[in-house]
N, C-alpha and C positions, 0 to 999 in steps of 0.2 A: 657044648655049645646049645644053648635054648634059643630058637627061633619062633617067634609068634607073629601073627598079623593082627591088626586091631582097626576098627573102623574109627576115623577121626572126625570130630565135629567142631563147629566154630567157637569153641570156648577161647577165652583169652590165652591159655597155655597151649591149646592145640592149634591156634593160630600163629603165635609166636614161633612154636616149633616148626611148622610147615613153612613159615616165611625163610627160617634160616636154612632148613633142608633144601627147599626147592631152588634158593640162590646158590648154595654149594653145589648141588647136583647140575644146575644149568651151566656153570663154569666147567665143572667136569666134562660133561656131556659135549659142549660146543667149543671149548676153548682151542681145540686142534684144528677147527674148521671155519670158526668165525673171529672176527676181530672184537676187541673188548668192548667197543662201543655198541656194536650191535647185540652183543650178549647182555649189557646193562639196560639197553632199551627193551629188549625182550622180558627181562626179569621185571622191569619197571611197569611194563604193560600187563604181564601175565600173573605176576605175583606181588603186586602192591597190596598192602593191607585191606584197602577197601574192596579191590577187586577180588582178592582171595576170599574174603568173608561173605561176599556176594555168591561166589562159585560154590563155596562150602555149604551155603545155606539154600542152594537151588535144589529144587525137586528131581532136577535132571542128572544130578551128579552124586556120587558117592565116593569118599576119600578113603583109601586104606594106607596104613603105615606098618612097616615091618620092622621088628626089633631083633637085635642079637643080643642075648644076655641083657636085656633092659635098655640098651643103647639103640637109638633110632638108625636104621640102616638104609631106608629107602621108602618109597611110596608109589602108589598107583591111583589114578583118577578114573573112574569109570562114569561114562555119560552117554546120554542119548543124543547129544549134538555132534555136529560135524558132518563134512561131506562123505557119504559111504560110496564103497565100490559098486559097481554096476551089479555084480553078482547078487547083492542084497537088496535090489530094488524093491522088491515086494515081500521081503521078509523082515520078521521082528529081530531087530539086532541092537547090540550095545557096543560102544567103543571103549576100549582101553586108551584113554586119550594121553596119558602119561604113565610111564612105567620106568622106573630108574632106581639104582641101587648105588650107594657111595662106593668108590673103589676100593676103600679099605675093607670092604666085605665081599671078597670075590667067590666065597663058597657058594656052590650050585644050589645048596639047600635053601638059601636066602632067597634067591630069585624064584626057585620052585614053590616055596611056601607062599610067596606073594601071588604067584600066577596061579596056584590052586585057589586061593581065597577069591581071586577075581572071577575066575571060571564058576565057582560055586555061587557067587553073587549073580552071576549071568546065566544061570542054568535054565531060567524060564523063557529064555528067548532062543531063536533059531540058530543064531550066530553072534560071534564075537569078533570085531575087526580092529586092527591097528594100522595107523598111518605114520611110518617111521622113515627118518631120512635114510637114503640109501647105503651110507657107510656105517650106520650104527651097528656095533657088534651084537646088539641085543636081537637082532633079526635072526640069526642062526639059532639062538636060545629059543625063540618063538617057533621057528621051523622044526626044531627038534622036539617040541611039545604039541605038535598037531595043527600049528597053524600052516596054511598054504600061501605062497607068494602069489599075488595076482598078476597077470600079464600087463607090460607096459609100466610106465612111471607116472606118478602123481606129483603134486606139489605139498610139502610139508605145511600143515594148516596154519601154524603161527610164524613160520619163517620162511624165507625165500630160498628153499633148498629142495632139490630133487627128492622124491620119496617114493615109497611103495606101500600098497596095501597088503595086509596079511589077514587071513580070515580063518577062524576057527568054527566049524560047525558041529554043534552038539549032535552026538549019535542018535539020539532019540528024535531029532528033527529031520535026519537026513533022508 
């Protein structure tokens, strides 16, 4: 199995690929906890072609895609946007706003390769944070890779779901 992670830019092919991938992942991620209408509304708002191209072209964001044997398996969006946890109030930080892998690629190496690239991209800041809905299984993956769950709960940024903040502090900045 060959696993690679690449930056994705707003070309016609890159946008088309991300539109399909984000839609598939939204259904996989939320179909057990949200009704179809809510998921469709979320996809239309967050991943319509115009908005996605705008987000891909924003200097505040970087999009990474992970491939398994040349097949797209997942993506992550790194951004400076979003409400951050209080712990990071006066620290330079970036957010992994989306981190998702298709269910047909359950191998740990796929998630690990994508996360390592995210942390490499974020190495110049003091901390990296995630805001994820409480029942998402990816939380345990982040915790096993150095992210610390913050006390209390928050609200998922794009959906009306209880969430939690997870923070990774680079050793060189602690």
